[in-house]
C-alpha positions as CSV (number, residue, x, y, z in Angstrom):
1,X,-39.1,-27.5,17.7
2,X,-37.4,-24.7,16.0
3,X,-34.1,-24.0,17.1
4,X,-33.6,-21.6,19.3
5,X,-32.6,-18.1,18.5
6,X,-28.9,-17.3,18.3
7,X,-27.9,-14.5,20.4
8,X,-24.5,-14.2,20.7
9,X,-21.0,-16.0,21.0
10,X,-21.4,-17.2,24.8
11,X,-17.9,-16.3,25.0
12,X,-18.9,-12.2,25.3
13,X,-21.4,-12.3,27.6
14,X,-19.9,-13.8,30.1
15,X,-16.0,-12.2,29.7
16,X,-13.8,-14.9,29.1
17,X,-13.3,-17.4,27.0
18,X,-11.5,-21.1,28.0
19,X,-8.3,-22.1,25.7
20,X,-5.5,-24.8,26.6
21,X,-6.9,-24.8,30.4
22,X,-7.0,-21.3,30.6
23,X,-8.9,-18.2,30.8
24,X,-8.9,-15.2,28.5
25,X,-10.2,-12.3,29.3
26,X,-12.8,-10.8,25.9
27,X,-14.9,-8.7,24.4
28,X,-16.5,-7.2,21.8
29,X,-13.0,-6.2,20.7
30,X,-11.5,-9.1,19.8
31,X,-11.9,-12.2,18.0
32,X,-12.7,-15.2,20.2
33,X,-10.3,-17.7,20.2
34,X,-11.9,-20.8,18.0
35,X,-10.2,-24.1,19.6
36,X,-8.9,-25.1,16.2
37,X,-6.0,-23.3,17.3
38,X,-4.5,-26.0,20.1
39,X,-3.6,-27.4,17.0
40,X,-1.5,-24.2,15.6
41,X,0.1,-23.6,19.5
42,X,0.9,-27.6,18.8
43,X,2.7,-27.1,15.1
44,X,4.6,-23.4,17.7
45,X,5.7,-25.6,20.6
46,X,7.4,-28.4,18.9
47,X,9.3,-25.9,16.3
48,X,10.4,-23.6,19.2
49,X,11.2,-26.2,20.9
50,X,13.7,-27.9,18.1
51,X,15.2,-23.8,16.5
52,X,16.2,-23.6,20.4
53,X,18.2,-26.7,19.7
54,X,19.3,-26.3,16.5
55,X,20.7,-22.1,17.3
56,X,21.9,-23.3,21.1
57,X,20.1,-20.0,22.5
58,X,16.6,-19.3,22.6
59,X,14.2,-18.3,20.0
60,X,12.8,-15.0,19.2
61,X,8.8,-15.7,17.9
62,X,6.4,-13.0,16.7
63,X,3.0,-13.6,16.3
64,X,1.3,-11.5,13.8
65,X,-2.2,-10.2,15.0
66,X,-1.6,-10.2,18.6
67,X,-6.0,-10.3,19.6
68,X,-6.5,-11.2,22.8
69,X,-3.1,-12.8,23.4
70,X,-4.0,-16.2,24.1
71,X,-2.4,-18.2,21.5
72,X,1.2,-16.3,22.5
73,X,0.5,-16.3,26.1
74,X,0.6,-19.5,25.3
75,X,3.5,-20.1,24.2
76,X,4.7,-18.7,26.2
77,X,3.8,-20.7,29.4
78,X,4.3,-23.8,27.6
79,X,8.0,-22.7,25.8
80,X,9.4,-20.2,28.6
81,X,13.2,-20.1,27.4
82,X,11.5,-17.9,24.0
83,X,11.6,-14.6,23.3
84,X,8.2,-14.3,22.6
85,X,6.5,-10.4,20.4
86,X,3.7,-10.1,19.8
87,X,2.1,-7.8,17.1
88,X,-1.5,-5.8,16.5
89,X,-2.5,-2.8,14.6
90,X,-6.6,-2.7,16.6
91,X,-5.7,-0.6,19.8
92,X,-9.5,-2.2,21.1
93,X,-7.4,-5.9,21.2
94,X,-3.6,-4.7,22.7
95,X,-5.7,-3.2,25.3
96,X,-7.7,-7.1,26.0
97,X,-3.9,-8.4,25.1
98,X,-2.1,-6.6,27.7
99,X,-4.8,-7.1,30.7
100,X,-4.3,-11.4,29.6
101,X,-0.4,-11.0,29.7
102,X,-0.6,-9.4,33.2
103,X,-3.1,-11.6,34.4
104,X,-1.4,-14.3,33.4
105,X,2.3,-12.9,34.5
106,X,3.7,-13.7,31.6
107,X,6.8,-12.0,29.8
108,X,5.6,-11.2,26.4
109,X,5.9,-7.4,24.1
110,X,3.1,-6.8,23.1
111,X,3.7,-3.8,20.1
112,X,1.0,-1.3,18.4
113,X,2.1,-2.5,15.2
114,X,0.8,-2.8,11.1
115,X,2.3,-5.5,9.7
116,X,6.7,-5.8,11.1
117,X,6.4,-1.8,11.0
118,X,7.3,-1.3,14.7
119,X,9.0,-4.8,14.7
120,X,11.7,-3.5,17.6
121,X,15.0,-5.2,16.4
122,X,17.5,-4.7,14.3
123,X,17.3,-8.4,13.2
124,X,14.1,-10.3,12.3
125,X,12.4,-13.2,14.3
126,X,13.3,-17.1,13.9
127,X,9.8,-18.1,14.4
128,X,6.4,-15.9,12.5
129,X,3.5,-17.4,13.5
130,X,-0.6,-16.7,13.5
131,X,-4.1,-16.8,12.6
132,X,-4.0,-14.1,10.2
133,X,-7.9,-13.6,9.5
134,X,-8.9,-16.1,6.1
135,X,-11.3,-17.1,4.6
136,X,-14.5,-15.3,3.7
137,X,-18.3,-16.2,4.8
138,X,-18.1,-19.1,3.3
139,X,-15.5,-20.9,4.3
140,X,-16.0,-21.0,8.0
141,X,-15.8,-23.0,10.4
142,X,-18.9,-25.7,10.9
143,X,-20.3,-27.7,13.9
144,X,-22.1,-25.1,16.7
145,X,-20.8,-21.5,15.7
146,X,-23.0,-20.6,12.6
147,X,-22.1,-18.1,10.5
148,X,-24.1,-15.1,13.2
149,X,-20.9,-16.0,14.9
150,X,-18.0,-14.5,13.1
151,X,-20.4,-11.6,11.9
152,X,-20.7,-10.8,15.9
153,X,-16.9,-10.1,16.0
154,X,-14.3,-6.9,14.3
155,X,-15.4,-8.1,10.7
156,X,-10.7,-7.1,10.4
157,X,-10.6,-10.0,12.8
158,X,-12.5,-12.6,10.8
159,X,-12.4,-12.2,6.8
160,X,-8.9,-10.7,5.4
161,X,-10.0,-7.4,4.4
162,X,-8.6,-6.7,1.1
163,X,-6.8,-9.4,-1.3
164,X,-8.9,-12.1,-0.9
165,X,-9.3,-15.5,1.1
166,X,-5.4,-15.7,1.9
167,X,-4.9,-11.8,1.3
168,X,-2.9,-11.3,4.9
169,X,-1.1,-14.7,4.3
170,X,0.6,-13.1,1.9
171,X,1.3,-10.2,4.0
172,X,3.2,-11.6,6.0
173,X,5.4,-14.0,3.8
174,X,5.6,-10.7,1.5
175,X,6.7,-8.1,4.8
176,X,9.0,-10.8,6.0
177,X,10.9,-10.9,2.5
178,X,10.7,-7.3,1.5
179,X,13.1,-6.9,5.2
180,X,15.2,-9.7,4.1
181,X,14.8,-12.1,6.9
182,X,15.9,-15.4,7.7
183,X,13.1,-17.2,9.3
184,X,9.6,-19.6,9.6
185,X,6.4,-19.0,8.9
186,X,3.7,-20.7,11.0
187,X,-0.3,-19.6,10.0
188,X,-3.5,-21.1,10.3
189,X,-5.4,-21.7,7.3
190,X,-8.5,-22.7,9.0
191,X,-10.3,-24.9,6.0
192,X,-9.2,-22.7,3.5
193,X,-7.6,-26.0,0.5
194,X,-5.1,-26.4,-2.3
195,X,-6.9,-24.3,-4.6
196,X,-6.6,-20.9,-1.8
197,X,-3.6,-21.4,-0.5
198,X,-1.3,-23.6,-3.6
199,X,0.1,-19.3,-4.8
200,X,1.8,-19.1,-1.4
201,X,4.0,-21.3,-2.0
202,X,5.8,-18.8,-4.7
203,X,6.3,-16.5,-2.0
204,X,8.4,-18.5,-0.4
205,X,11.7,-20.8,0.0
206,X,10.0,-23.6,1.1
207,X,6.1,-23.8,2.0
208,X,4.2,-27.0,3.0
209,X,0.6,-27.0,4.7
210,X,0.5,-30.0,6.7
211,X,-3.0,-31.1,8.2
212,X,-3.2,-31.4,12.1
213,X,-6.8,-32.6,11.7
214,X,-9.0,-33.8,9.3
215,X,-10.1,-30.5,7.8
216,X,-8.0,-28.2,8.6
217,X,-4.7,-26.8,7.0
218,X,-2.4,-24.4,8.8
219,X,0.9,-22.9,6.5
220,X,4.5,-23.8,6.9
221,X,7.2,-21.8,5.1
222,X,10.4,-21.0,5.2
223,X,12.5,-18.0,4.3
224,X,16.2,-17.5,3.9
225,X,17.8,-14.1,2.4
226,X,19.1,-13.3,-1.1
227,X,21.9,-13.0,-2.4
228,X,22.5,-8.8,-3.3
229,X,22.0,-8.6,-7.3
């Protein structure tokens, strides 16, 4: 019997998705959070707790690309002592994120921002995290999500608009470097491999590519201010 035709992501039809035991409002303005992003939240919460201990204060965390807010809300709910600020360029996604922030009653500042342009503090964040667009139509998660699942989402939220498979990852690293921030960076890289990710190491003082599960990769980078010439 032939497979039933794909009719679009079910979460859009329901108007919500489940992630880490929480329900988030979604519509066609936002990327649908992949279950693989659990690994990123685990890593951010772990590093946030370590930073709180080493800094002796609440760590300041920035999400690059807030989307529907599921990642930032999950981090804040599981790491309530952290200051969490979400940055999002798309006004429709920002509206959805703010609705979810209100729904979950968490204290997250959600800002309209092209990259880090609207960052509200003189000093930078202690940790930047996110799931920036990555890859292309040949590098998507397998399983019950065909390529049509991703093509049904806002294209700018799925694949980098420019710069190849890691264009958005490079943007994060370069902007943080240009601002002279001393921070850690944790980004999802999905199923991308060393050939794609290796060049990112040249943009950071330290860079590693941990694999939280088979076939999945995170980018973990550190930046330190460079002395003035």
